[in-house]
Structure formats: structure tokens, C-alpha cells
C-alpha positions as a printed NumPy array, in Angstrom:
array([[ 15.975, -14.304,  19.099],
       [ 13.917, -13.252,  16.113],
       [ 10.451, -12.012,  17.041],
       [  8.06 , -12.457,  14.096],
       [  5.605,  -9.648,  13.383],
       [  2.34 , -10.874,  11.879],
       [ -0.935,  -9.41 ,  10.705],
       [ -4.059, -10.889,  12.305],
       [ -7.443, -10.15 ,  10.752],
       [ -9.251, -10.182,  14.095],
       [-10.28 ,  -7.661,  16.767],
       [ -7.346,  -7.357,  19.171],
       [ -7.036,  -6.051,  22.719],
       [ -4.659,  -6.365,  25.644],
       [ -4.537,  -9.493,  27.772],
       [ -6.714, -11.683,  25.585],
       [ -6.264, -15.073,  23.919],
       [ -7.195, -16.   ,  20.358],
       [ -6.678, -18.917,  17.976],
       [ -4.322, -18.404,  15.079],
       [ -5.933, -18.305,  11.625],
       [ -4.967, -21.324,   9.523],
       [ -2.561, -19.541,   7.173],
       [ -0.781, -17.754,  10.033],
       [ -0.558, -21.003,  12.001],
       [  1.045, -22.708,   9.008],
       [  3.603, -19.911,   8.617],
       [  4.558, -19.64 ,  12.279],
       [  4.33 , -23.248,  13.386],
       [  5.087, -25.235,  10.22 ],
       [  7.394, -22.942,   8.246],
       [  9.196, -21.155,  11.096],
       [  8.627, -24.111,  13.468],
       [  7.998, -21.917,  16.468],
       [  7.118, -23.549,  19.779],
       [  4.971, -22.531,  22.711],
       [  6.186, -19.476,  24.664],
       [  7.844, -17.926,  21.618],
       [  7.341, -14.139,  21.626],
       [  5.429, -12.475,  18.791],
       [  4.28 ,  -9.055,  17.69 ],
       [  0.746,  -8.943,  16.276],
       [ -1.288,  -6.183,  14.637],
       [ -4.598,  -5.95 ,  12.8  ],
       [ -4.124,  -2.856,  10.647],
       [ -6.148,  -0.596,  12.952],
       [ -3.058,   1.202,  14.247],
       [ -0.489,   0.089,  16.794],
       [  0.606,  -3.435,  17.685],
       [  0.724,  -5.862,  20.594],
       [  3.415,  -7.869,  22.297],
       [  2.211, -11.444,  22.363],
       [  3.204, -15.02 ,  23.172],
       [  2.536, -18.216,  21.261],
       [  0.632, -20.762,  23.374],
       [ -0.643, -24.35 ,  23.156],
       [  0.939, -25.298,  19.853],
       [ -0.698, -28.48 ,  18.643],
       [ -0.792, -30.391,  15.367],
       [ -3.233, -28.081,  13.6  ],
       [ -3.921, -25.247,  16.024],
       [ -2.227, -22.782,  18.307],
       [ -3.261, -19.977,  20.636],
       [ -1.79 , -16.522,  21.163],
       [ -1.881, -14.382,  24.301],
       [ -1.651, -10.623,  23.83 ],
       [  0.083,  -8.4  ,  26.354],
       [  0.863,  -4.71 ,  26.221],
       [ -0.327,  -2.425,  23.416],
       [  2.362,  -0.422,  21.61 ],
       [  1.434,   2.816,  19.902],
       [  3.174,   3.421,  16.597],
       [  4.08 ,   6.831,  15.222],
       [  5.411,   5.901,  11.798],
       [  2.538,   6.826,   9.486],
       [  3.298,   9.674,   7.116],
       [  1.459,  12.933,   7.814],
       [  0.925,  13.163,   4.041],
       [ -1.934,  10.864,   2.984],
       [ -1.147,   9.814,  -0.578],
       [ -3.673,   7.901,  -2.685],
       [ -2.076,   6.404,  -5.781],
       [ -3.973,   5.588,  -8.954],
       [ -1.701,   2.929, -10.448],
       [ -2.496,   1.812, -13.986],
       [ -2.329,  -1.971, -14.248],
       [  0.909,  -3.495, -15.481],
       [  1.906,  -7.039, -16.289],
       [  2.93 ,  -9.744, -13.849],
       [  5.373,  -8.907, -11.121],
       [  5.556,  -5.21 , -12.006],
       [  2.201,  -4.523, -10.377],
       [  3.18 ,  -6.623,  -7.353],
       [  6.42 ,  -4.667,  -7.031],
       [  4.655,  -1.305,  -7.338],
       [  2.21 ,  -2.206,  -4.549],
       [  4.865,  -3.657,  -2.265],
       [  7.195,  -0.677,  -2.536],
       [  4.384,   1.879,  -2.311],
       [  3.301,   0.371,   1.015],
       [  6.88 ,   0.393,   2.298],
       [  7.183,   4.037,   1.224],
       [  4.058,   5.065,   3.143],
       [  1.157,   5.099,   0.671],
       [ -2.307,   5.592,   2.176],
       [ -4.354,   3.719,  -0.467],
       [ -3.881,   2.177,  -3.919],
       [ -6.405,   2.25 ,  -6.756],
       [ -5.533,  -0.037,  -9.707],
       [ -6.694,   1.509, -13.   ],
       [ -7.559,   0.508, -16.544],
       [ -6.313,   2.942, -19.202],
       [ -6.137,   3.153, -22.996],
       [ -2.663,   1.612, -23.181],
       [ -3.193,  -0.858, -20.361],
       [ -2.421,  -4.346, -21.7  ],
       [ -3.852,  -6.232, -18.715],
       [ -7.33 ,  -7.694, -19.275],
       [ -9.221,  -9.161, -16.325],
       [-12.684, -10.696, -16.095],
       [-14.704, -10.496, -12.888],
       [-13.412, -13.756, -11.408],
       [ -9.794, -12.86 , -12.122],
       [-10.259,  -9.352, -10.723],
       [-11.385, -10.751,  -7.379],
       [ -8.388, -13.099,  -7.191],
       [ -5.95 , -10.359,  -8.192],
       [ -7.307,  -7.934,  -5.601],
       [ -6.928, -10.602,  -2.901],
       [ -3.379, -11.238,  -4.104],
       [ -2.505,  -7.521,  -4.121],
       [ -3.999,  -7.007,  -0.674],
       [ -1.878,  -9.843,   0.676],
       [  1.194,  -8.145,  -0.802],
       [  0.175,  -4.958,   1.024],
       [ -0.228,  -6.913,   4.261],
       [  3.202,  -8.523,   3.914],
       [  4.796,  -5.155,   3.148],
       [  3.115,  -3.6  ,   6.203],
       [  4.392,  -6.493,   8.35 ],
       [  7.933,  -6.031,   7.079],
       [  8.015,  -2.234,   7.29 ],
       [  6.554,  -2.   ,  10.781],
       [  3.396,  -0.148,   9.818],
       [  0.336,  -0.379,  12.036],
       [ -1.975,   0.466,   9.128],
       [ -2.466,  -1.765,   6.073],
       [ -3.252,   0.365,   3.003],
       [ -6.364,  -0.664,   1.101],
       [ -5.917,  -1.988,  -2.444],
       [ -9.2  ,  -1.314,  -4.228],
       [-10.809,  -3.185,  -7.092],
       [ -9.674,  -1.902, -10.524],
       [-11.721,   0.798, -12.218],
       [-11.411,   2.929, -15.371],
       [ -8.993,   5.834, -15.143],
       [-11.751,   8.285, -16.075],
       [-13.932,   7.155, -13.172],
       [-11.158,   7.524, -10.614],
       [ -9.971,  10.951, -11.754],
       [-13.531,  12.305, -11.729],
       [-14.155,  11.122,  -8.158],
       [-10.897,  12.027,  -6.4  ],
       [-11.47 ,  14.171,  -3.321],
       [ -7.84 ,  14.84 ,  -2.405],
       [ -6.894,  18.52 ,  -2.241],
       [ -3.74 ,  18.174,  -4.364],
       [ -4.073,  15.997,  -7.461],
       [ -1.04 ,  15.13 ,  -9.584],
       [ -0.496,  13.423, -12.924],
       [  2.994,  12.074, -13.528],
       [  3.864,  13.134, -17.066],
       [  7.474,  13.178, -18.229],
       [  6.748,  15.532, -21.114],
       [  5.858,  18.45 , -18.868],
       [  8.454,  20.751, -17.325],
       [  6.409,  21.642, -14.239],
       [  8.235,  20.562, -11.093],
       [  6.684,  19.119,  -7.978],
       [  8.889,  21.285,  -5.786],
       [  7.162,  24.413,  -7.148],
       [  3.78 ,  23.356,  -5.728],
       [  2.354,  24.294,  -2.333],
       [  1.619,  21.76 ,   0.378],
       [ -2.124,  20.97 ,   0.609],
       [ -3.617,  22.29 ,   3.839],
       [ -5.372,  18.992,   4.594],
       [ -2.269,  16.886,   3.741],
       [ -4.092,  14.816,   1.082],
       [ -2.574,  14.035,  -2.319],
       [ -3.761,  11.884,  -5.238],
       [ -1.225,  10.722,  -7.806],
       [ -2.067,   9.306, -11.238],
       [  0.569,   6.931, -12.659],
       [  0.361,   5.62 , -16.201],
       [  1.063,   2.142, -17.634],
       [  4.208,   0.815, -19.296],
       [  3.379,   2.695, -22.508],
       [  2.504,   5.893, -20.667],
       [ -0.717,   7.887, -20.514],
       [ -2.194,   9.133, -23.77 ],
       [ -2.455,  12.868, -24.38 ],
       [ -6.234,  12.545, -24.09 ],
       [ -5.871,  10.943, -20.651],
       [ -3.487,  13.653, -19.487],
       [ -5.903,  16.361, -20.679],
       [ -8.826,  14.518, -19.072],
       [ -7.042,  14.416, -15.731],
       [ -6.194,  18.114, -15.993],
       [ -9.871,  18.927, -16.582],
       [-10.592,  17.104, -13.31 ],
       [ -8.152,  19.332, -11.415],
       [ -4.991,  17.265, -11.733],
       [ -1.689,  19.077, -12.239],
       [  0.776,  17.423, -14.627],
       [  4.243,  17.318, -13.089],
       [  7.645,  15.89 , -13.932],
       [  9.907,  13.942, -11.592],
       [ 13.041,  14.891, -13.479],
       [ 14.709,  14.369, -16.846],
       [ 14.664,  10.564, -16.815],
       [ 11.728,   8.377, -17.828],
       [ 10.675,   6.117, -14.939],
       [  9.161,   2.673, -15.211],
       [  5.572,   2.447, -14.033],
       [  6.611,   0.325, -11.037],
       [  9.406,   2.732, -10.078],
       [  7.27 ,   5.885, -10.152],
       [  5.382,   5.194,  -6.865],
       [  8.649,   4.91 ,  -4.928],
       [ 10.011,   8.15 ,  -6.352],
       [  6.868,  10.245,  -5.893],
       [  6.201,   8.956,  -2.364],
       [  9.797,   9.547,  -1.31 ],
       [  9.799,  13.03 ,  -2.805],
       [  6.512,  13.994,  -1.128],
       [  7.73 ,  12.724,   2.227],
       [ 11.016,  14.583,   1.936],
       [  9.154,  17.786,   1.063],
       [  6.183,  17.601,   3.434],
       [  6.255,  14.325,   5.341],
       [  8.484,  12.389,   7.683],
       [ 11.702,  11.814,   5.722],
       [ 14.471,  14.244,   6.626]])
């Protein structure tokens, strides 16, 4: 029997009952057509998850009973914040989805000189909601108890000047400096700047370096902007994290 794992944006505790939010009810009871007494796993992004049971399925509502709490130990010890320059259409969706699966801690969408995506305030709000839902779905699928935050887009210059991570990296295929030559940060925090489809400009690379970023290469091949998060996160977790 398949046991669905779903994110619930509510306070959760053991041995309690709550009503399913509308969208989750539709997915579980209308799309999957689950009935009362079907087992579930629920989590709220605060760490860990709960065994649960679907109860009182009616036409438009259903209840859920939580049971035992399950601690999860699958978060990477390396906390990576990615500054991902905006890209068109599904590329940004893909980058966010795969970054969450690969263990990213937070994602900051960025505007840069070569960024071709233009968003007004109303569209920004809708896009952030869309990206956050992608992060939620990826956390559901990958078994994470934490849902990484996708922040509202900001200029690249603003993000690089306010990063507090101990190790700060700029992905730049024209440099020969290798990630494997760097030392692990003592507080396990890393920020990674990733450029758009056309790459970062030389001015942006120099700007990031003035803010303490180190330009590094991930090898001799040029990566797509949506591929770079997967490669850097995997490499960092092989070197210092939880991939062996």
C-alpha cells in the first residue's frame, strides 16, 4: 500500500486531529481517492514527520489523526544558500526542484545584468508562491523534514553585499581555481552565486570577489544555469556533507 507523504502548513503534534487544508484534501481525496483509515505521513517543515491516519472523509472535508513523531536525520551538515539568477520558464522551476532534492538550505532568486526575466510586483508575488510550492513538493518527494525558503528576488549586488556565510563562492567557468582546493568552513555555511543563461558579466564577478566571494570552476565543461545547483550541491556534500 502506498503511503502518501504530504506537507501541512499547520502546527503539528502527536495524538491530535486537524482538518485537511482544501488543496491537500483535493489531492488526497479527489485525485488519489483515498478513503477513511488510509495511512499517511505528514510534516510541516519544522523538522521530523508524523505517522497519521485519514479520518471522516466527506464530500468537501476530511480529518487527520496524528500518531507517533518520527525524527529525521537526512539534512546535510553543510548549509548551502544558493543565489540563483532568474532564468526563463521551466529552467528556474527545475533549478529549485533539484536544489531542494540535493539538500539546499535556502534559495535566493537574483536579477543580474544578463537576466532576461522581467517581473513586476504582482508577478513577483505569484512567482515566489509558485517556486515555494515547487520546494514543498520536492521536500515531500525527497523525504526532507525541512522545506527550504525561496526568497523574493533581489538584485545580485544586494545579495552579495549582505551574505553572512563563512565560505562564499562564485561559479565562473573561466577561472581555473578548483573547489577541492578550498578548506571547509568551520561553521559549515556556504553561499553560492550562480549566473543566468548568458553567464555573469566580468563586472559582476569582480563585484562578488570584492564582497569576499571566491571564483571557482566546476570542471572543463560549461554547465547550464539549471544544472549548476545540482553539481555544486553534490560536490559540496561529497566533500564535506553526507554523500559518501
